[in-house]
N, C-alpha and C positions, 0 to 999 in steps of 0.2 A: 169240741164243737159247741157253738153257742147259738141260741135263737136270736137272730138279729131283728126281730119284729119291732124291737124298741127303737131301732134306728129310724131315720127319716123314710117313711114309706113312699113319699113322692120320688125320691132318688131311686129307690129300688124299682118302683113301677115304671119309671122312665127307662131304666136299663133293661127291664124285662121286655118292654115294648120293642126296643131295638133288637134284642136277642130273638124275639119271636120269628122274625123273618129269616134268620140265619141258623135256626135250630132244626137239623134234619128230623129229629124225633117228632117235631110238631108240623112237619110239612103237610100241607093240605088242610090244616085245622082252620075252621072259621073263627073270627075274632070272638064271637060269643062263647064258643067252646073253650078258647084259650082263657078267657076271663074266668070261666067256671074252674078250669084247672088251677089257675093262680089262687082262686078262693079256697080250693081244697088243699093247697100246698102250705108248707111252712117254710119260712126263710131260715137258712142256716149259714154260718160262717166259720171259717177256720183261719188260724194264724199260719204263717209259713212253718213248715215242718210238722204240723199237726197230722196225726194219723186219722183219716176219715173213717176207714174201717179196715179190718184185718181179714185175711184169708180164714175161712171157716166161721166167721161171725154169722149169726142168724141174719138173713137178708130180709129186712122189713121195709125198706124204702128205696126208691129210685131217685136220682138227682139230675137236675139240669143245671149246668154250671153257668152262672150269670157273669161272674167276674173272677179274675185270677186264673191260676193254673194248678192242675193236680197231675200226679204221675200214678199210673197203674203199674204194679210190679209184683213179681214173685220172688221168693227167697230160695235161692239154690245153694244149699250148703253154706249158709252164712253170708252169701253175696247177693245183693239186690240185682235182679234182672228186669230192667224196664220193659214193659209191654207196650205202653202208649203214654204220650203226654197230651193232656186235654186242656182246652181253653174255653173261653166263653162261647156258648151255643152247643157245646158237646154235652152228651149225657153219659151217665155211668150208673151201674147198679141195676140195669134193666132186667137182669135175670131174676131179681126179686119179684118183678111183675109176671114173668113168664112161668117160672117153676118154683119160686120161693126157695126154701132150703137154706143152704149156707153160701157164703161168698166164695167166689172162685179165685180171688186175687186180693192184694192189698192196695189201698189207695192212700196217698199222702199229698197234702197241700205243698206245692213248691213255693208258692207266693201266698200272701193273704188272699183268700178266695171266699166267694159266697155263691150260694145256689138256692134253688127251690127244691124241696124234697116232697115227694108224695108217696102215699101208701097204696098198695094194690087194691085193698078192699074199698077205699074211697073212690079210686078210679073206676072200678068195676060197677059202681052204683050209677055211673054216668056213661051209658052205652055209646053215645056219639063220640065222646072223648076216647073211650077205650078202643073203639074200632080204628080210629086214626093212629093212635099210639101203637097198638099191637101190629098194625100193618107196617108202620115205619120200623118197629123193632125187628119184624121178620125180614125186612129188606136189609137192615143193618147186619143182622146175624148171617144172612146169606152172603153178603159181601165179605164178612170176616171169614166165613168158611171157605169161600173161593180163594181168598188171599192165603189162608193156611194151607189149602191143598196145593196151591202153586209153590209155596215155600217148601213144603214136604217133597214135592216132585223135584224141585231144584236140588234138594239134599240128596235124593235118590240118584239123580243124574250125576251129581258130583262124586258119588261113591261108586258109580258103575266102573267096572274094569275097562281100561283102554283096550281097544281092539287093534 
């Protein structure tokens, strides 16, 4: 991972402006708060196949993907099991904001990718930012839980004995 702040900030800021409107984690955020968030963040980039973070790494930052694609995956006895493929506007690592602790999955860049990264302590110092982001994280986690419950119910249904 490299800090891409040395690259052209105008290009990055133009892309961030486009992403702002299609980023669920930022839904409902007013432009002045978005500007504060971008000022608190750092710009990071990865080459294709770079490991962004590993399962059990200490969770210190959350990311909003601005360009490129990453894959979220788990290792099941030496075999990668993809959980999600993410693209521009998607966020990941949000559990770092909610509970801290350690990462629950691996994330790898599929293509060259860049993102903004921010630390929970910095976000918490800006209450108007934190309220919007935490509300959107709660919504996202509730949707994931609903999807997981439906998936588990379908597995249970498929395992039920025929009558």
